[in-house]
VOPAGU-2260 file (C-alpha; in pm, 1 decimal, decimal comma):
REM VOPAGU-2260
SITE   aa  ch    i         X         Y         Z
SITE  MET   A    0   10871,3   13839,0   18944,2
SITE  ASN   A    1   10563,4   13693,3   18783,3
SITE  PRO   A    2   10604,3   13323,7   18693,4
SITE  VAL   A    3   10310,7   13334,3   18452,4
SITE  CYS   A    4   10469,1   13427,8   18118,6
SITE  LYS   A    5   10240,7   13578,3   17857,1
SITE  LEU   A    6   10248,7   13413,4   17517,7
SITE  GLY   A    7   10277,0   13732,2   17314,0
SITE  ASN   A    8   10310,0   13700,9   16936,8
SITE  PRO   A    9   10410,2   13345,4   16838,4
SITE  ARG   A   10   10524,0   13469,2   16495,0
SITE  ARG   A   11   10829,1   13652,5   16630,6
SITE  ILE   A   12   11174,9   13492,8   16674,4
SITE  PRO   A   13   11142,2   13118,8   16751,4
SITE  VAL   A   14   11220,3   13031,6   17111,8
SITE  ILE   A   15   11444,0   12747,5   16990,5
SITE  ARG   A   16   11621,7   12744,8   16657,5
SITE  LEU   A   17   11852,7   12457,4   16568,8
SITE  GLU   A   18   12070,7   12506,5   16262,8
SITE  SER   A   19   12240,9   12209,8   16093,6
SITE  ILE   A   20   12320,4   12029,1   16420,1
SITE  SER   A   21   12549,1   11726,0   16402,6
SITE  LYS   A   22   12666,0   11507,9   16690,9
SITE  ASN   A   23   12889,1   11201,1   16693,6
SITE  PHE   A   24   12988,0   10964,9   16973,4
SITE  GLY   A   25   13305,9   10799,4   16853,0
SITE  ASP   A   26   13236,2   10660,9   16507,4
SITE  LYS   A   27   12857,4   10665,3   16560,8
SITE  THR   A   28   12663,1   10956,1   16411,5
SITE  VAL   A   29   12363,4   11035,3   16632,8
SITE  LEU   A   30   12241,5   11359,4   16470,6
SITE  ARG   A   31   12306,5   11464,6   16111,1
SITE  ASP   A   32   12250,8   11814,7   15972,6
SITE  PHE   A   33   11950,5   11855,6   16204,3
SITE  SER   A   34   11745,5   12177,9   16182,5
SITE  LEU   A   35   11426,0   12270,0   16368,1
SITE  GLU   A   36   11235,9   12576,4   16490,7
SITE  ILE   A   37   11007,6   12571,6   16796,5
SITE  GLY   A   38   10778,4   12866,5   16861,2
SITE  LEU   A   39   10678,3   13055,2   17171,7
SITE  GLY   A   40   10424,0   12872,0   17387,1
SITE  GLU   A   41   10444,2   12539,6   17202,4
SITE  ARG   A   42   10419,7   12198,5   17362,4
SITE  HIS   A   43   10656,6   12026,6   17124,1
SITE  THR   A   44   10744,6   11657,1   17140,3
SITE  LEU   A   45   11043,4   11475,9   16993,3
SITE  LEU   A   46   10925,1   11123,3   16912,9
SITE  GLY   A   47   11115,6   10834,4   16766,6
SITE  LYS   A   48   11259,7   10489,1   16820,5
SITE  SER   A   49   11534,5   10426,3   17074,9
SITE  GLY   A   50   11865,7   10555,9   16944,4
SITE  CYS   A   51   11713,4   10808,4   16703,0
SITE  GLY   A   52   11883,4   11102,9   16878,6
SITE  LYS   A   53   11594,1   11261,9   17068,3
SITE  THR   A   54   11749,5   11252,2   17417,8
SITE  THR   A   55   12086,4   11361,0   17278,8
SITE  LEU   A   56   11914,9   11660,9   17121,6
SITE  LEU   A   57   11758,7   11757,0   17454,4
SITE  ARG   A   58   12098,3   11731,7   17624,9
SITE  LEU   A   59   12257,7   11948,8   17355,8
SITE  ILE   A   60   11997,1   12221,0   17407,5
SITE  ALA   A   61   12045,9   12202,8   17785,3
SITE  GLY   A   62   12423,5   12217,8   17750,3
SITE  PHE   A   63   12503,4   11875,5   17898,0
SITE  GLU   A   64   12662,5   11786,6   17562,3
SITE  ARG   A   65   12829,7   12005,7   17298,0
SITE  VAL   A   66   12751,6   11997,9   16926,3
SITE  ASP   A   67   13014,2   11886,1   16675,8
SITE  ALA   A   68   12868,9   12115,7   16412,1
SITE  GLY   A   69   12581,5   12363,0   16382,7
SITE  LYS   A   70   12429,9   12624,2   16611,7
SITE  ILE   A   71   12169,1   12639,1   16887,7
SITE  PHE   A   72   11973,2   12960,7   16942,0
SITE  ILE   A   73   11740,1   13021,0   17237,5
SITE  ALA   A   74   11527,0   13337,1   17216,5
SITE  GLY   A   75   11756,0   13460,5   16938,7
SITE  GLU   A   76   12080,3   13411,4   17135,3
SITE  ASP   A   77   12352,2   13171,1   17024,0
SITE  VAL   A   78   12405,2   12957,9   17336,5
SITE  GLY   A   79   12668,9   12726,0   17194,3
SITE  ASP   A   80   12943,7   12859,0   17422,8
SITE  LEU   A   81   12727,2   12898,3   17733,5
SITE  PRO   A   82   12762,2   12646,8   18019,4
SITE  VAL   A   83   12456,8   12464,6   18155,6
SITE  GLU   A   84   12394,9   12711,3   18437,5
SITE  LYS   A   85   12394,4   13011,0   18200,2
SITE  ARG   A   86   12144,8   12872,9   17948,9
SITE  PRO   A   87   11784,7   12999,8   17978,2
SITE  VAL   A   88   11634,7   12652,0   18010,1
SITE  GLY   A   89   11485,9   12437,0   18284,6
SITE  PHE   A   90   11525,8   12059,6   18281,2
SITE  ILE   A   91   11294,6   11789,8   18420,5
SITE  PHE   A   92   11457,4   11447,9   18462,5
SITE  GLN   A   93   11270,3   11117,7   18425,3
SITE  ASN   A   94   11255,2   11056,4   18800,5
SITE  TYR   A   95   11213,7   11430,6   18885,9
SITE  ALA   A   96   11532,5   11416,1   19101,9
SITE  LEU   A   97   11382,6   11597,8   19401,2
SITE  PHE   A   98   11616,6   11641,6   19696,5
SITE  PRO   A   99   11485,2   11400,1   19962,2
SITE  ASN   A  100   11634,9   11604,4   20247,5
SITE  LYS   A  101   11457,9   11926,1   20146,5
SITE  THR   A  102   11096,2   12030,6   20183,6
SITE  VAL   A  103   10885,2   12130,9   19885,1
SITE  TYR   A  104   10966,7   12496,3   19956,9
SITE  ASN   A  105   11340,6   12436,4   19979,4
SITE  ASN   A  106   11346,7   12215,5   19669,6
SITE  ILE   A  107   11191,7   12496,3   19466,9
SITE  ALA   A  108   11419,0   12757,9   19625,2
SITE  THR   A  109   11739,3   12572,6   19531,1
SITE  GLY   A  110   11806,0   12748,8   19199,1
SITE  PRO   A  111   11778,7   13111,9   19311,7
SITE  ARG   A  112   11981,4   13035,8   19625,9
SITE  ILE   A  113   12265,9   12907,8   19407,4
SITE  ARG   A  114   12245,1   13239,0   19221,1
SITE  ASN   A  115   12253,1   13433,8   19549,8
SITE  VAL   A  116   11909,2   13586,3   19502,9
SITE  PRO   A  117   11799,7   13770,0   19822,8
SITE  GLU   A  118   11590,6   13548,2   20050,2
SITE  ALA   A  119   11293,5   13787,5   20047,2
SITE  GLU   A  120   11280,2   13768,5   19667,6
SITE  ILE   A  121   11314,8   13388,8   19680,8
SITE  GLU   A  122   11019,9   13361,3   19918,2
SITE  LYS   A  123   10808,9   13580,2   19690,5
SITE  ARG   A  124   10894,5   13370,9   19383,0
SITE  VAL   A  125   10839,3   13037,5   19556,5
SITE  ASP   A  126   10503,4   13138,3   19701,4
SITE  GLU   A  127   10386,0   13260,6   19360,5
SITE  LEU   A  128   10482,5   12930,6   19201,3
SITE  LEU   A  129   10327,1   12727,9   19481,5
SITE  ALA   A  130    9999,4   12906,0   19406,8
SITE  VAL   A  131   10025,0   12856,3   19029,8
SITE  THR   A  132   10104,1   12484,9   19067,5
SITE  HIS   A  133    9843,9   12428,5   19342,2
SITE  LEU   A  134   10107,2   12327,4   19597,0
SITE  THR   A  135   10056,9   12593,0   19865,1
SITE  LYS   A  136    9923,1   12342,1   20118,5
SITE  LEU   A  137   10229,9   12123,1   20060,9
SITE  ARG   A  138   10481,8   12403,8   20119,2
SITE  ASP   A  139   10649,7   12225,9   20411,9
SITE  ALA   A  140   10595,4   11865,6   20296,0
SITE  TRP   A  141   10881,1   11623,1   20231,7
SITE  PRO   A  142   10920,7   11454,2   19889,1
SITE  GLU   A  143   10848,4   11108,5   20031,6
SITE  ARG   A  144   10495,7   11223,8   20118,5
SITE  LEU   A  145   10412,4   11344,5   19767,3
SITE  SER   A  146   10206,4   11165,3   19503,0
SITE  GLY   A  147   10348,0   11125,1   19152,3
SITE  GLY   A  148   10153,0   11424,4   19026,0
SITE  GLU   A  149   10258,0   11642,4   19320,7
SITE  ALA   A  150   10624,0   11547,7   19274,8
SITE  GLN   A  151   10595,6   11636,2   18907,6
SITE  ARG   A  152   10456,3   11981,2   18990,1
SITE  VAL   A  153   10735,2   12044,3   19242,0
SITE  ALA   A  154   10993,7   11948,9   18978,1
SITE  ILE   A  155   10834,6   12188,4   18728,3
SITE  ALA   A  156   10819,3   12472,7   18982,1
SITE  ARG   A  157   11186,1   12416,4   19070,5
SITE  ALA   A  158   11281,4   12413,0   18702,4
SITE  ILE   A  159   11102,6   12737,4   18610,5
SITE  ILE   A  160   11172,6   12952,9   18916,8
SITE  ASN   A  161   11471,0   13113,5   18740,8
SITE  GLN   A  162   11240,4   13215,6   18453,8
SITE  PRO   A  163   11373,1   12996,8   18171,4
SITE  LYS   A  164   11262,2   13051,2   17813,8
SITE  VAL   A  165   11212,0   12676,7   17764,2
SITE  LEU   A  166   11132,4   12378,8   17984,6
SITE  LEU   A  167   11294,2   12053,6   17869,2
SITE  LEU   A  168   11120,4   11734,0   17985,0
SITE  ASP   A  169   11287,1   11396,0   17937,7
SITE  GLU   A  170   11026,0   11116,2   17949,2
SITE  PRO   A  171   10831,1   11304,5   18221,1
SITE  LEU   A  172   10567,5   11033,0   18274,4
SITE  SER   A  173   10768,1   10715,6   18216,4
SITE  ALA   A  174   10826,0   10646,9   18587,2
SITE  LEU   A  175   10454,3   10657,4   18671,8
SITE  ASP   A  176   10191,5   10384,2   18680,5
SITE  PRO   A  177    9984,3   10367,7   18359,4
SITE  SER   A  178    9669,4   10451,2   18556,2
SITE  LEU   A  179    9818,5   10789,0   18654,4
SITE  ARG   A  180    9954,2   10890,4   18317,5
SITE  GLN   A  181    9631,5   11008,9   18153,9
SITE  ASP   A  182    9546,2   11240,2   18442,1
SITE  LEU   A  183    9898,2   11378,8   18452,8
SITE  ARG   A  184    9904,4   11437,9   18076,1
SITE  GLU   A  185    9603,9   11661,8   18115,2
SITE  GLU   A  186    9757,7   11828,3   18420,7
SITE  LEU   A  187   10083,4   11896,2   18234,5
SITE  ALA   A  188    9899,0   12049,6   17940,4
SITE  GLU   A  189    9690,9   12275,0   18166,3
SITE  MET   A  190    9997,6   12383,0   18362,6
SITE  GLN   A  191   10182,5   12474,6   18043,0
SITE  LYS   A  192    9888,3   12686,4   17928,6
SITE  THR   A  193    9888,0   12867,3   18262,3
SITE  LEU   A  194   10263,5   12926,2   18269,1
SITE  GLY   A  195   10294,7   13012,3   17900,7
SITE  ILE   A  196   10645,9   12865,1   17881,4
SITE  THR   A  197   10752,9   12658,7   17580,9
SITE  PHE   A  198   10766,2   12289,0   17675,4
SITE  LEU   A  199   10991,8   12053,3   17480,3
SITE  PHE   A  200   10926,1   11685,4   17556,4
SITE  VAL   A  201   11112,5   11368,9   17473,2
SITE  THR   A  202   10912,6   11047,4   17481,4
SITE  HIS   A  203   10889,6   10704,7   17320,0
SITE  ASP   A  204   10516,8   10683,0   17404,3
SITE  GLN   A  205   10313,0   10766,0   17094,5
SITE  GLU   A  206    9983,8   10820,2   17275,4
SITE  GLU   A  207   10155,9   11052,4   17520,3
SITE  ALA   A  208   10315,7   11249,0   17236,1
SITE  MET   A  209    9990,8   11294,0   17045,0
SITE  SER   A  210    9782,8   11389,5   17347,8
SITE  LEU   A  211   10036,9   11634,7   17494,5
SITE  SER   A  212   10170,4   11810,8   17185,8
SITE  THR   A  213   10062,8   12116,8   16996,0
SITE  ARG   A  214   10333,0   12017,7   16745,4
SITE  MET   A  215   10560,1   11717,2   16720,3
SITE  SER   A  216   10872,2   11605,2   16534,9
SITE  ILE   A  217   10922,7   11246,9   16421,1
SITE  LEU   A  218   11292,1   11153,1   16433,1
SITE  HIS   A  219   11454,5   10870,2   16239,0
SITE  GLN   A  220   11825,0   10786,0   16222,9
SITE  GLY   A  221   11931,4   11128,1   16348,0
SITE  ARG   A  222   11709,9   11331,9   16116,4
SITE  ILE   A  223   11359,4   11473,2   16111,4
SITE  GLU   A  224   11108,6   11277,0   15905,5
SITE  GLN   A  225   10813,7   11509,9   15965,1
SITE  VAL   A  226   10707,4   11809,3   16175,3
SITE  GLY   A  227   10346,0   11912,5   16230,1
SITE  THR   A  228   10047,0   11896,8   16459,0
SITE  PRO   A  229    9962,6   11547,1   16586,5
SITE  SER   A  230    9665,0   11539,4   16351,1
SITE  GLN   A  231    9875,6   11637,5   16049,2
SITE  VAL   A  232   10148,6   11385,9   16120,8
SITE  TYR   A  233    9905,9   11101,4   16189,5
SITE  ASN   A  234    9658,7   11164,3   15907,7
SITE  VAL   A  235    9896,5   11290,6   15637,7
SITE  PRO   A  236   10229,8   11106,7   15682,1
SITE  VAL   A  237   10496,8   11228,5   15441,3
SITE  SER   A  238   10699,1   10906,0   15435,8
SITE  PRO   A  239   10644,9   10531,7   15471,5
SITE  PHE   A  240   10844,0   10541,9   15797,2
SITE  VAL   A  241   10599,4   10788,4   15956,7
SITE  ALA   A  242   10297,0   10595,6   15825,1
SITE  GLU   A  243   10423,1   10271,5   15978,6
SITE  PHE   A  244   10585,7   10410,3   16294,1
SITE  LEU   A  245   10305,7   10632,6   16421,7
SITE  GLY   A  246    9999,8   10430,5   16515,3
SITE  GLU   A  247    9897,7   10139,6   16295,2
SITE  ALA   A  248    9854,2   10123,0   15920,4
SITE  ASN   A  249    9729,6    9853,9   15685,6
SITE  LYS   A  250    9968,8    9822,4   15393,6
SITE  LEU   A  251    9849,5    9709,8   15050,8
SITE  GLU   A  252   10077,2    9654,6   14749,4
SITE  GLY   A  253    9932,7    9736,6   14408,7
SITE  ILE   A  254    9990,2    9877,4   14061,4
SITE  VAL   A  255    9849,7   10197,8   13912,3
SITE  GLU   A  256    9573,3   10094,6   13673,7
SITE  ARG   A  257    9468,4   10438,4   13549,3
SITE  SER   A  258    9465,5   10804,6   13641,8
SITE  GLU   A  259    9183,0   11052,1   13590,5
SITE  GLY   A  260    9277,4   11395,4   13720,7
SITE  ASN   A  261    9365,1   11350,2   14088,2
SITE  LEU   A  262    9172,3   11020,2   14111,9
SITE  LEU   A  263    9379,8   10703,4   14077,7
SITE  THR   A  264    9262,1   10347,3   14037,6
SITE  ILE   A  265    9499,5   10096,2   14194,7
SITE  SER   A  266    9486,6    9728,9   14099,1
SITE  LEU   A  267    9536,2    9485,7   14388,4
SITE  GLY   A  268    9536,8    9182,1   14159,6
SITE  ASP   A  269    9292,9    8912,8   14266,2
SITE  ALA   A  270    9167,4    9135,5   14550,5
SITE  GLY   A  271    9015,4    9381,5   14301,4
SITE  SER   A  272    9078,7    9755,2   14265,0
SITE  ILE   A  273    9057,4   10058,5   14489,8
SITE  ARG   A  274    9037,4   10430,2   14421,2
SITE  CYS   A  275    9234,6   10702,5   14592,9
SITE  GLN   A  276    9314,9   11070,4   14557,8
SITE  SER   A  277    9661,7   11201,9   14479,4
SITE  GLU   A  278    9796,3   11536,3   14360,0
SITE  GLN   A  279   10103,6   11354,4   14232,7
SITE  GLY   A  280   10085,4   11198,7   13889,8
SITE  PHE   A  281   10163,2   10827,3   13863,4
SITE  PRO   A  282   10188,1   10649,4   13526,8
SITE  ALA   A  283    9990,8   10332,6   13457,1
SITE  GLY   A  284   10186,5   10024,0   13558,5
SITE  LYS   A  285   10370,5   10199,7   13842,9
SITE  PRO   A  286   10410,6    9977,0   14154,1
SITE  ILE   A  287   10253,6   10154,4   14449,1
SITE  THR   A  288   10205,4   10097,6   14823,8
SITE  CYS   A  289    9880,1   10206,2   14987,8
SITE  TYR   A  290    9850,4   10284,1   15359,4
SITE  ILE   A  291    9510,9   10295,8   15535,2
SITE  ARG   A  292    9456,2   10350,1   15907,9
SITE  PRO   A  293    9262,0   10051,5   16052,5
SITE  GLU   A  294    9006,4   10273,8   16228,8
SITE  LEU   A  295    8903,7   10417,1   15889,9
SITE  MET   A  296    8800,6   10069,3   15773,6
SITE  SER   A  297    8473,5    9894,8   15853,2
SITE  ILE   A  298    8327,0    9547,5   15794,8
SITE  ALA   A  299    7986,9    9453,5   15655,4
SITE  PRO   A  300    7834,6    9115,3   15562,8
SITE  MET   A  301    7718,0    9235,0   15220,3
SITE  GLU   A  302    7841,3    9470,3   14951,8
SITE  LYS   A  303    7712,9    9827,5   14942,9
SITE  SER   A  304    7785,7   10077,1   14667,6
SITE  ALA   A  305    7900,3   10432,0   14741,5
SITE  GLU   A  306    8090,3   10678,7   14524,4
SITE  THR   A  307    8316,2   10788,2   14808,6
SITE  MET   A  308    8393,9   10441,1   14947,5
SITE  ASN   A  309    8619,0   10154,6   14845,7
SITE  SER   A  310    8492,6    9798,7   14883,2
SITE  LEU   A  311    8697,7    9478,3   14897,9
SITE  ARG   A  312    8586,0    9119,9   14958,1
SITE  ALA   A  313    8773,8    8942,4   15238,8
SITE  ILE   A  314    8768,5    8626,3   15450,1
SITE  VAL   A  315    8754,4    8655,9   15828,9
SITE  GLY   A  316    9056,7    8515,9   16012,4
SITE  ASP   A  317    9143,2    8543,7   16380,6
SITE  GLU   A  318    8955,0    8771,9   16619,6
SITE  SER   A  319    9102,5    8936,2   16930,2
SITE  PHE   A  320    8876,6    9093,5   17193,6
SITE  HIS   A  321    8965,3    9437,4   17335,6
SITE  GLY   A  322    8666,1    9524,6   17552,1
SITE  SER   A  323    8488,0    9799,9   17360,3
SITE  HIS   A  324    8585,0    9646,3   17025,7
SITE  SER   A  325    8724,2    9338,5   16857,2
SITE  ARG   A  326    9005,9    9330,0   16601,9
SITE  TYR   A  327    8972,3    9105,9   16298,6
SITE  ALA   A  328    9250,7    8976,5   16077,1
SITE  LEU   A  329    9103,7    8964,3   15726,3
SITE  LYS   A  330    9257,2    8804,1   15418,3
SITE  LEU   A  331    9203,8    8957,8   15073,8
SITE  GLY   A  332    9176,7    8769,0   14746,9
SITE  ASN   A  333    9542,4    8839,6   14660,8
SITE  GLY   A  334    9666,8    8688,2   14988,4
SITE  GLN   A  335    9740,5    9021,5   15157,2
SITE  SER   A  336    9600,6    9074,6   15507,7
SITE  VAL   A  337    9455,2    9372,3   15693,3
SITE  ILE   A  338    9349,0    9439,4   16052,4
SITE  VAL   A  339    9009,2    9601,9   16105,4
SITE  PRO   A  340    8857,3    9702,8   16443,2
SITE  HIS   A  341    8488,0    9631,7   16496,1
SITE  LYS   A  342    8264,2    9740,4   16782,3
SITE  SER   A  343    8185,8    9449,2   17010,8
SITE  ALA   A  344    7842,0    9297,0   16965,6
SITE  MET   A  345    7560,5    9417,0   17190,2
SITE  ALA   A  346    7214,4    9273,7   17149,1
SITE  GLU   A  347    7045,1    9608,1   17198,2
SITE  ASN   A  348    7231,6    9794,9   16924,0
SITE  GLY   A  349    7233,0    9526,3   16660,3
SITE  VAL   A  350    7610,8    9522,1   16605,8
SITE  GLN   A  351    7718,2    9194,2   16452,0
SITE  ASN   A  352    8024,1    8984,9   16528,0
SITE  TYR   A  353    8175,1    8769,2   16254,6
SITE  ARG   A  354    8282,5    8406,0   16251,6
SITE  LYS   A  355    8607,9    8266,6   16122,3
SITE  ASP   A  356    8616,6    8191,8   15745,0
SITE  GLN   A  357    8306,4    8405,8   15685,9
SITE  SER   A  358    8306,4    8606,4   15362,3
SITE  VAL   A  359    8263,9    8979,9   15429,3
SITE  PHE   A  360    8328,9    9317,9   15268,3
SITE  ILE   A  361    8571,7    9584,3   15390,5
SITE  TYR   A  362    8486,5    9950,4   15335,1
SITE  PHE   A  363    8707,2   10257,7   15359,2
SITE  PRO   A  364    8687,2   10612,4   15216,0
SITE  VAL   A  365    8863,4   10700,5   14892,4
SITE  GLN   A  366    9038,4   10991,6   15068,9
SITE  SER   A  367    9170,8   10765,7   15348,5
SITE  VAL   A  368    9441,3   10608,8   15129,6
SITE  THR   A  369    9798,3   10742,6   15149,1
SITE  LEU   A  370   10025,5   10645,9   14859,1
SITE  PHE   A  371   10399,0   10590,9   14829,4
SITE  THR   A  372   10601,8   10442,3   14548,3
SITE  SER   A  373   10788,4   10118,1   14605,9
SITE  ASP   A  374   11117,3   10311,4   14583,0
SITE  GLU   A  375   11011,0   10529,7   14879,0
SITE  VAL   A  376   10894,7   10232,7   15086,4
SITE  PHE   A  377   11224,5   10044,8   15056,5
SITE  GLN   A  378   11457,4   10340,8   15116,2
């Protein structure tokens, strides 16, 4: 047995295919007509607010719960009637659930022993996984002596020793101190690349989801709002929910003033006008909502003209200090407010801080504006 699975051709049958899944608990609908495909070798994250159905979905795939409607395929096989122990998945719980009365070796060996695998084969598999997960020196250690990262690696080795097609991870870093999480994110990603197994994560931590995932799904009220790479989902949200839920977004209400090809001019009333790009045609007079990521905005004390930039006059409000940068609340001429980060002042680099009630200009690229109609925003 070789625990390092080769990725092969990711365009073949998806490792996980969910077809029109529905799940109810009593009179509460948790998942509605839910469909998703996850490819070979992906690190895929299910992200959403509490109660959106992400943990339920993981439990359905694992077999801990049964669907009310729809089908679940793993590596092309319909697993709907298979019990937990027959499904080709491994599962990592939030607290790793290591057996405290078993050494690292015996924790990892648990699965194949249940399946009556010969002891010589078990030893071979365990030693291979100990090498892959850099745990060889901890072979005879007890769980209480392990660091958070070491315990995580033992849990992963135990979960994949029976060669699952997919590893399901439920909030794998939530029990750890914040100072450890960044290192373990990187360690998890590297381990997945080495093993080649598809990882499916559930998390409520947006930073964790974006840094760990090759693709991610945003869930809302039991359905998928958007699927894509972290960059796609963050930079090109397909709905107001995604724009507001993932990261931060400044939201400006306006009316379409005119349209010239794919370039729109949006009136913000007394705040002035901005330009943005859109492939979708909007008639003049159409109420529109503009979303701009704060980090794409900058502040300057005087107006500068540029064809590719929007410029709005604003008044400086409250400032909050965040170490490497400050965040300013700025009020526009129409009464709407935006938040703009600004690098903290350092005498040697000439960066300027701003005082309250100072008049400044906000700049942001024409292509940084994402548009939705008012009907979409209030759905």
